C-alpha positions in Angstrom: -38.1 19.1 -13.7 -35.9 22.3 -13.9 -32.4 21.4 -15.5 -29.1 23.1 -16.1 -27.5 22.2 -18.9 -23.6 22.5 -18.9 -21.1 22.6 -21.8 -18.1 20.5 -20.6 -15.2 18.5 -22.3 -17.2 15.2 -22.3 -20.2 17.2 -24.0 -23.3 18.9 -22.9 -24.4 17.4 -19.4 -28.0 17.8 -17.9 -28.2 18.4 -13.9 -31.6 18.5 -12.3 -31.8 21.5 -9.9 -32.3 21.4 -6.1 -34.4 24.0 -4.3 -31.1 25.4 -3.5 -27.9 24.9 -5.7 -24.5 26.6 -5.0 -22.2 26.9 -7.9 -18.3 27.4 -7.8 -14.9 25.8 -8.3 -14.8 24.7 -4.3 -15.7 20.8 -3.7 -18.2 21.7 -1.2 -20.6 23.0 -4.0 -23.8 21.4 -5.1 -22.4 22.1 -8.6 -18.6 21.9 -8.8 -17.2 23.6 -11.5 -13.3 22.8 -12.7 -12.9 26.3 -14.0 -10.2 28.3 -12.9 -11.9 31.4 -13.7 -14.5 30.5 -11.8 -15.1 31.8 -8.1 -14.7 29.0 -5.3 -18.3 30.2 -4.4 -19.4 31.9 -7.4 -23.6 32.2 -7.5 -26.6 30.8 -6.3 -29.8 29.3 -8.4 -32.8 29.2 -5.8 -36.2 28.3 -6.1 -38.7 31.3 -5.2 -41.9 31.6 -5.8 -42.0 28.5 -8.6 -39.6 30.3 -10.5 -35.8 29.7 -10.3 -33.5 33.1 -9.3 -30.0 33.3 -10.0 -27.7 35.4 -7.1 -24.3 36.1 -8.1 -22.3 36.0 -4.8 -19.9 38.7 -5.7 -17.8 36.7 -7.9 -14.4 37.9 -9.4 -15.4 37.6 -12.8 -19.1 37.8 -12.5 -21.8 35.9 -13.7 -23.9 36.6 -17.4 -27.3 35.7 -18.4 -27.8 36.1 -22.2 -24.3 37.9 -22.5 -25.4 40.7 -19.8 -23.7 40.6 -16.0 -26.0 40.1 -13.1 -26.1 42.7 -10.6 -27.6 41.1 -7.6 -30.8 38.7 -8.3 -32.0 37.8 -11.5 -35.0 35.6 -12.5 -34.1 32.9 -15.1 -36.5 32.1 -18.3 -36.6 29.2 -20.1 -33.7 28.7 -22.9 -31.3 31.7 -20.6 -27.8 30.9 -21.4 -25.4 31.7 -18.6 -22.0 32.3 -18.4 -19.6 31.7 -15.3 -15.9 32.2 -16.2 -15.2 29.9 -19.0 -18.0 27.9 -18.3 -21.6 28.1 -20.7 -24.8 26.8 -19.3 -28.4 26.8 -20.1 -31.5 26.9 -18.1 -34.4 24.6 -18.9 -37.6 25.2 -16.7 -38.6 21.6 -17.7 -41.7 22.8 -19.5 -40.7 21.5 -23.1 -37.8 20.8 -25.4 -35.9 23.3 -27.3 -34.3 23.8 -30.6 -31.7 26.1 -30.0 -27.8 25.9 -31.1 -25.6 23.7 -29.1 -23.8 25.4 -25.9 -20.4 26.9 -27.0 -17.4 26.1 -24.6 -14.9 29.0 -24.3 -11.2 27.5 -25.4 -9.9 28.3 -22.0 -12.4 25.9 -20.3 -10.4 22.7 -20.6 -7.6 21.8 -22.6 -7.5 18.3 -24.9 -4.3 16.3 -24.5 -2.1 17.3 -27.2 -1.9 13.7 -28.4 -5.2 12.7 -29.2 -7.7 13.8 -31.2 -9.8 17.1 -30.1 -13.1 16.6 -29.6 -15.8 18.7 -31.2 -18.6 20.3 -29.5 -21.6 17.5 -29.6 -24.9 18.3 -31.6 -27.8 19.4 -29.7 -30.9 17.2 -29.3 -32.8 20.3 -28.0 -35.9 21.4 -30.0 -37.5 25.0 -29.7 -41.1 25.5 -30.2 -41.8 27.7 -33.3 -43.5 30.4 -31.2 -40.1 31.1 -29.2 -37.4 33.3 -30.9 -33.7 32.0 -30.7 -32.0 34.2 -28.4 -29.0 35.7 -30.4 -25.9 34.8 -29.0 -23.5 37.6 -27.9 -19.7 37.4 -28.8 -19.1 38.1 -24.9 -20.3 34.5 -24.2 -17.2 33.5 -26.5 -14.5 35.2 -23.8 -16.2 36.3 -20.4 -17.4 39.5 -21.0 -17.0 42.8 -22.6 -16.4 46.5 -21.0 -19.2 48.0 -22.5 -21.6 45.0 -21.9 -20.7 45.4 -17.9 -21.2 49.0 -18.0 -24.9 48.5 -19.2 -27.5 48.3 -15.8 -29.1 45.0 -16.1 -32.7 44.7 -14.5 -33.2 41.0 -15.8 -35.5 39.8 -18.6 -38.0 37.6 -16.3 -41.8 38.4 -16.3 -41.9 39.0 -12.6 -38.2 41.2 -12.5 -38.2 44.2 -10.0 -38.7 47.5 -11.5 -35.4 49.6 -11.9 -36.1 51.5 -8.4 -36.7 47.9 -6.7 -33.1 46.2 -8.2 -30.8 45.3 -5.7 -27.1 46.6 -5.0 -24.1 44.7 -6.5 -23.5 41.9 -3.9 -20.4 42.3 -2.3 -18.2 39.1 -1.5 -19.3 37.4 1.4 -19.5 33.5 2.8 -22.1 31.4 1.0 -24.9 30.0 3.4 -25.4 27.0 1.1 -21.9 25.7 1.6 -20.4 23.8 4.5 -16.8 24.8 5.7 -14.1 22.9 4.2 -13.2 19.6 6.1 -9.6 19.9 4.7 -6.9 20.2 7.7 -6.2 24.2 8.4 -2.9 23.1 10.2 -0.1 24.9 8.0 2.6 22.6 9.5 2.6 19.3 11.3 3.8 21.1 14.6 0.7 23.3 14.8 -1.5 20.8 14.1 -3.4 19.1 17.1 -2.2 16.0 19.0 -3.3 13.1 16.9 -3.8 15.2 13.8 -0.6 15.7 12.5 0.2 15.3 8.6 1.5 12.0 7.5 5.6 11.6 7.7 6.9 12.2 4.1 10.4 12.1 3.3 12.6 14.0 2.2 11.9 17.3 3.7 13.7 20.6 2.4 17.3 20.6 3.0 17.8 17.1 2.9 19.4 15.3 0.6 16.6 13.5 -1.8 16.9 9.6 -2.0 18.3 8.0 -4.9 16.4 5.2 -6.7 18.3 5.0 -9.8 16.3 7.4 -11.9 15.5 11.2 -11.7 15.7 13.2 -8.6 12.4 13.8 -6.9 12.5 16.5 -4.3 9.4 16.5 -1.4 8.8 19.9 -1.1 7.2 21.5 2.5 4.4 23.8 1.8 3.2 26.5 4.1 -0.5 25.5 4.4 -2.9 22.6 4.2 -5.1 21.6 1.7 -8.0 23.8 1.5 -8.6 24.6 -2.0 -7.6 21.7 -4.0 -10.4 20.1 -5.7 -11.1 16.3 -5.0 -12.7 15.0 -7.9 -15.8 13.4 -7.5 -17.7 14.0 -10.6 -17.9 11.1 -13.3 -16.5 12.1 -17.1 -17.7 9.0 -18.9 -21.2 9.7 -20.2 -23.8 6.8 -21.0 -23.8 5.8 -24.6 -27.1 7.3 -25.4 -25.6 10.6 -24.4 -22.4 10.7 -26.7 -23.8 8.4 -29.4 -24.2 11.1 -32.0 -20.6 12.5 -31.3 -18.3 10.1 -32.8 -15.3 12.3 -31.9 -16.1 11.9 -28.3 -16.3 8.2 -28.6 -13.1 8.0 -30.7 -11.2 9.9 -27.7 -12.8 7.7 -25.1 -11.9 4.7 -27.1 -8.3 5.6 -27.2 -8.3 6.2 -22.9 -9.8 2.8 -22.7 -7.6 1.0 -25.3 -4.5 2.2 -23.5 -5.7 1.6 -20.0 -6.3 -2.1 -21.2 -3.1 -2.5 -22.6 -1.5 -1.2 -19.3 -3.9 -3.6 -17.5 -2.4 -6.3 -19.5 1.1 -5.4 -18.8 0.3 -4.9 -15.0 -0.9 -8.7 -15.1 2.0 -10.0 -17.0 4.9 -7.9 -15.6 6.7 -9.5 -12.4 9.4 -6.7 -11.7 8.0 -3.9 -9.8 10.7 -1.0 -10.8 9.9 -1.9 -14.4 6.0 -2.2 -14.2 6.2 1.3 -12.2 8.2 2.9 -15.4 5.7 0.9 -17.6 2.6 2.6 -15.8 4.0 6.0 -16.1 5.2 5.5 -19.6 1.6 4.8 -20.6 0.1 7.2 -18.6 1.9 9.7 -20.9 0.3 8.6 -23.8 -3.5 9.8 -22.7 -2.8 12.5 -20.0 -1.3 15.8 -21.1 1.1 15.6 -17.9 4.7 16.9 -18.0 6.0 15.3 -14.9 5.0 12.2 -13.2 6.2 10.2 -10.1 5.3 6.9 -8.3 6.0 7.1 -4.5 5.9 4.0 -2.2 6.1 3.9 1.4 9.2 2.1 2.7 9.2 -0.1 6.0 9.1 3.1 8.1 6.0 4.4 6.3 7.8 6.9 4.7 7.0 7.7 0.9 9.9 7.2 -1.3 9.9 7.8 -5.3 10.9 4.6 -6.9 10.0 5.9 -10.5 9.8 9.2 -12.6 9.4 10.6 -15.6 9.5 14.0 -17.5 7.6 14.4 -20.8 10.8 16.1 -22.3 12.9 13.3 -21.9 15.4 15.3 -19.3 16.6 13.8 -16.2 16.4 17.0 -14.2 15.0 17.0 -10.4 11.1 16.6 -10.1 9.6 18.4 -7.1 6.4 17.3 -5.9 4.4 19.3 -2.7 4.2 17.4 0.6 1.3 18.9 1.3 -0.7 17.7 -1.8 0.8 14.1 -0.7 0.2 14.5 3.0 -3.8 15.4 2.0 -3.9 12.4 -0.3 -2.2 10.1 2.1 -4.4 11.2 5.1 -7.9 11.3 3.3 -7.1 8.7 0.9 -8.9 10.6 -1.8 -7.5 11.8 -5.1 -6.8 15.7 -5.8 -7.2 17.8 -9.1 -5.9 21.4 -8.8 -6.3 23.1 -12.1 -4.6 26.3 -10.9 -2.1 25.5 -8.3 -0.5 29.2 -7.7 -4.1 30.2 -7.1 -5.0 27.4 -4.8 -1.6 28.0 -2.9 -1.9 31.7 -2.8 -2.2 32.0 1.1 1.6 30.7 1.0 2.4 32.6 -2.0 2.4 28.9 -4.1 6.4 29.5 -3.8 7.2 25.7 -4.5 4.4 25.7 -7.4 5.5 28.8 -8.9 9.4 27.9 -8.6 8.6 24.5 -10.1 5.8 25.6 -12.8 3.4 23.7 -11.5 0.2 24.8 -12.7 -2.2 21.7 -12.9 -1.4 18.5 -10.8 -3.6 15.4 -10.4 -2.2 13.2 -7.2 -3.9 9.5 -6.9 -3.7 7.6 -3.8 -2.3 3.7 -4.6 -5.2 1.9 -2.3 -5.4 -1.7 -1.3 -8.0 -2.7 1.2 -8.0 1.0 2.5 -4.2 0.8 3.1 -2.3 3.4 1.5 0.7 1.9 -0.2 2.0 5.0 -1.8 1.0 7.8 -4.3 0.9 8.8 -8.2 1.4 12.2 -9.0 1.4 14.0 -12.2 1.2 17.7 -13.0 1.8 20.0 -15.8 2.9 23.6 -16.4 -0.5 24.7 -18.3 -3.4 25.4 -16.6 -6.6 23.2 -16.1 -5.0 20.5 -18.1 -6.6 17.1 -16.4 -9.9 16.1 -16.9 -12.4 13.9 -14.9 -11.7 11.1 -17.5 -8.3 11.4 -16.7 -8.9 10.9 -13.1 -11.0 7.9 -13.7 -8.6 6.3 -15.7 -5.7 7.1 -13.7 -7.1 5.7 -10.8 -8.5 2.2 -12.5 -4.8 2.1 -13.1 -3.5 2.9 -9.8 -6.1 0.3 -8.1 -4.6 -2.3 -10.6 -1.0 -1.0 -9.6 -2.1 -1.2 -5.9 -2.8 -4.5 -6.1 0.2 -5.8 -7.7 2.3 -3.9 -5.6 0.2 -5.5 -2.2 0.8 -9.0 -4.3 4.6 -8.0 -4.7 4.9 -7.4 -0.8 2.9 -10.2 -0.1 5.7 -12.5 -2.0 8.4 -11.1 -0.4 6.9 -11.8 2.9 6.7 -15.2 2.0 10.1 -15.5 1.0 11.1 -14.1 4.3 8.6 -16.6 6.1 10.4 -19.6 4.3 13.8 -18.4 5.4 12.8 -17.8 8.6 11.4 -21.3 8.9 14.5 -22.7 7.1 16.6 -20.7 10.2 14.3 -22.2 12.6 14.3 -25.7 11.1 18.4 -25.9 11.6 17.3 -25.8 15.5 13.9 -27.3 15.7 12.4 -30.1 13.8 10.1 -28.9 10.7 7.1 -29.2 12.4 7.9 -27.4 15.4 9.9 -24.9 13.0 6.3 -24.3 11.5 4.7 -23.9 14.8 7.1 -21.2 15.9 6.7 -19.4 12.3 3.2 -19.3 12.7 3.1 -17.7 16.4 1.6 -21.0 18.0 5.1 -21.4 19.8 6.2 -18.2 21.1 9.9 -17.1 20.8 11.0 -14.5 23.5 13.8 -13.8 26.0 13.6 -15.5 29.3 13.2 -19.4 30.8 10.3 -21.4 32.7 10.5 -24.3 34.6 9.9 -27.7 33.0 9.0 -30.4 35.4 10.0 -33.3 33.0 12.3 -33.0 30.1 14.6 -35.8 28.5 18.2 -34.3 27.5 20.4 -36.6 24.8 24.2 -35.8 24.5 26.4 -37.7 22.1 29.9 -37.8 21.5 32.5 -39.2 18.8 35.2 -41.1 20.5 38.8 -40.6 19.5 38.0 -38.0 17.8 41.0 -35.5 19.5 43.4 -38.3 18.0 41.9 -38.5 15.0 42.3 -34.5 14.2 45.7 -34.6 14.9 46.5 -36.0 11.5 44.0 -34.5 9.6 43.5 -31.3 7.9 41.0 -28.7 9.4 39.2 -28.7 6.3 38.5 -32.3 5.7 37.7 -32.8 9.8 34.7 -30.1 9.2 33.5 -32.0 6.2 33.7 -35.0 8.4 31.7 -33.7 11.0 29.2 -31.8 8.4 28.5 -35.2 6.9 28.2 -37.0 10.4 25.7 -34.2 11.9 23.5 -34.2 8.8 22.5 -37.9 9.2 22.7 -37.3 13.1 19.8 -34.4 13.2 17.8 -36.0 10.8 17.3 -38.6 13.3 16.5 -36.0 15.7 14.0 -34.2 14.2 12.4 -37.5 12.9 11.2 -37.8 16.4 10.3 -33.9 16.8 13.2 -33.7 19.1 15.0 -30.2 19.5 18.4 -29.6 18.6 20.0 -27.9 21.5 23.5 -27.0 20.3 26.6 -28.7 18.8 29.6 -28.6 21.0 32.5 -29.6 18.7 31.9 -33.0 17.6 29.3 -33.4 20.3 25.3 -33.1 19.9 23.0 -31.9 22.6 19.0 -32.3 22.1 16.0 -32.2 24.2 12.9 -34.1 24.3 10.1 -32.1 26.3 10.8 -28.5 25.6 9.3 -26.3 23.9 7.0 -29.0 22.7 5.7 -31.5 24.6 4.6 -35.0 24.0 3.4 -37.7 26.2 6.3 -40.2 25.1 9.1 -37.9 24.9 11.7 -40.5 26.7 10.6 -43.1 24.2 11.3 -40.7 21.3 14.6 -40.0 22.6 15.9 -43.5 23.1 14.2 -44.3 19.5 16.4 -41.8 18.0 19.4 -42.7 19.6 19.2 -46.3 18.2 18.3 -44.9 15.0 21.5 -42.5 14.9 23.5 -46.1 15.8 22.3 -47.5 12.7 22.8 -44.4 10.7 26.2 -44.1 11.9 26.9 -47.6 10.8 25.9 -47.1 7.3 28.1 -43.8 7.1 30.9 -46.1 8.5 30.5 -48.8 5.9 31.2 -45.9 3.4 33.7 -44.1 5.0 35.6 -48.0 5.2 34.8 -48.5 1.4 37.2 -45.2 0.8 39.7 -46.5 3.1 38.9 -44.0 5.5 38.5 -44.9 9.6 35.2 -45.4 11.1 33.8 -43.2 13.8 32.3 -44.3 17.1 30.1 -42.6 19.9 28.8 -42.7 23.0 25.4 -41.3 24.1 23.7 -40.4 27.4 20.2 -39.8 28.2 18.6 -38.3 31.6 15.1 -37.2 32.3 14.4 -34.6 35.0 13.4 -31.3 35.8 15.1 -28.4 34.5 14.9 -24.6 33.2 14.0 -23.9 29.5 14.0 -20.9 27.2 15.7 -18.2 25.1 19.0 -17.1 26.4 21.3 -14.2 25.1 21.3 -10.8 23.9 18.0 -8.7 22.5 20.3 -9.2 19.1 20.9 -13.0 19.0 18.8 -15.7 21.4 19.6 -19.3 21.5 17.1 -21.9 22.8 18.6 -24.1 25.6 18.4 -26.1 28.9 20.0 -25.1 32.3 19.9 -27.8 35.2 21.3 -30.9 36.8 19.4 -32.8 34.6 21.6 -31.3 31.3 24.8 -31.8 33.6 23.7 -35.7 34.4 23.0 -36.4 30.8 26.3 -34.7 29.5 28.2 -37.2 32.5 26.4 -40.0 31.2 27.8 -39.5 27.7 31.2 -38.8 29.4 31.2 -42.6 30.8 29.4 -44.3 27.7 31.8 -46.6 25.5 31.8 -46.8 22.0 28.3 -48.0 20.5 26.7 -47.6 24.1 23.2 -46.0 24.8 23.3 -45.3 28.5 20.2 -44.0 30.4 19.6 -43.1 33.9 17.0 -44.8 36.0 14.4 -42.0 36.2 14.7 -42.6 32.2 14.2 -46.3 32.2 11.4 -45.7 34.0 9.3 -44.0 31.5 10.5 -46.5 28.5 8.1 -49.4 29.7 8.9 -52.5 28.1 9.5 -51.6 24.6 13.3 -51.8 24.9 16.1 -54.4 25.4 18.4 -53.1 28.3 21.2 -54.4 30.4 22.2 -52.9 33.6 25.6 -51.4 33.9 27.4 -51.1 37.4 26.2 -48.0 39.3 28.2 -44.8 38.3 29.7 -42.3 40.4 29.1 -39.0 38.9 30.6 -35.8 39.9 28.0 -33.6 42.0 26.3 -37.0 42.9 26.2 -38.1 46.6 25.1 -41.7 45.6 26.2 -43.8 42.7 23.9 -44.0 39.8 21.8 -46.7 38.5 22.6 -46.9 34.8 21.5 -49.1 32.1 22.8 -49.6 28.0 20.0 -49.9 25.6 20.5 -52.6 23.3 17.9 -52.5 20.8 13.7 -52.4 20.7 12.0 -55.4 21.3 10.5 -57.0 18.4 6.7 -57.3 18.2 4.6 -60.0 17.0 2.4 -58.6 14.2 -1.2 -60.3 13.2 -2.2 -60.3 9.5 
């Protein structure tokens, strides 16, 4: 199987050739070369008549075989060395092993991080048969090509090459038939995009005051074109051990990257403060990535990206400006982006934001959690071709862990908010009803509905007005709070709904919004418990030489309208109708210590309680006197043991 051996910063990499292979800087090529000097569509390696042929696509800096520039097409021989920009490669037809010097990589091909040990070229494992002479390596291979070599006519060195008179003319720049159009959005601004395909909302924009997060200022600049030539990194940078086992320098470099990443992963697991964690992430990334600036941006409640952490290698607090175009692409496509020459990639828009801010290289990674983008991690440099595939792999791993922590942090905040919501509901509803409302089983929405049967409870402190005349307001509030605490507990014990406090009075309902078959029984049992609790409450007051409290209770059962009423900003659950009014009037005629129930309520109680009938009551709004009853106690029941 024919192969192409590439010399990269990670060592020599063998790529099996297909019948047709396109090489260039654009990610749509069969073999993508992260080389700023290589054209987007540089050349083609094509199998023809059983032999691979190299065809230059009119590249700006040319394609060279054994130091000679290719003019049009040229067949390749076993061991031919190929130069594309700063990239070096060797053709292996698969016929056997070769014994040749290792490929030399141009110093400008990839820049190593300045704070890590430099990677020496790995030793070659090729062995060449003795009958083949080692091809000398011309000086032009180390630095592109010389004018002298470019001026010499080249007809190729393949045994089946065409004679000079049949040599094809120099190829002119043209679209490659072997590459697909870029799928990146081609709309310069959101306003020009078709409906439904606008760029993500990224704030702030040009002319707006950038957000403040207590750190370095970050400006998100609009760019005049969408991503089209940014290189979406896909190739893995970490090679198998058997491919780098003879290269201790490379293993040392990889080990340092992995060690620093592991330490950062440990910090992510231990840190609980989000902002501190984001600062630690940038600090750690700067140890093994040669970035000049770094920003971590998270989405706010509106879905806009906002900076949460920023860092500059020079230690200053000068503003950091990033490109909204790249961020939009990363958020929309949910893919990382590397650009080795931003000014070239943004040539269509004259690269203003990149040139003015001296952004030559950029690496941007989305913070993804279960296909949801939570933010983005931005790194850039003023130098060309700074970032490597390994950098992307390590940063992506860190970003994934950070995204998981951020999601957990947001989930914790959501849980805290739900706890607060339940606590607020629990002040109006019994705990189990509050849980149903918080979980969505009971819907809270504006409007009411007719309830055919509901039991309404009203209580009032007798003589409270006279008591308050000689007591300060602070003391009266304290007394009421202690009293309400005991009474509301008894209401929630039997799953009643607290409607409201009316001065010293309490209104509660059974039968809405939650319904039980024995709601009237629950209501009366709660009233008896309240009387017992009031007795204990009064004994404590009398021990402190304080006057006791006395209450009267009225209970009525019937139809009414129940629901949430109020404004869009504040809703209150309540009941409206004659049943509620009748309960309040029964409370008004109840003497201290009495629990007065109406005949409709009594009919729902069965024989569970001891009651005495009182004289019929003439209530306001009633044409006929109403039969009323005083509930004394619950009837004792025999227990068989």
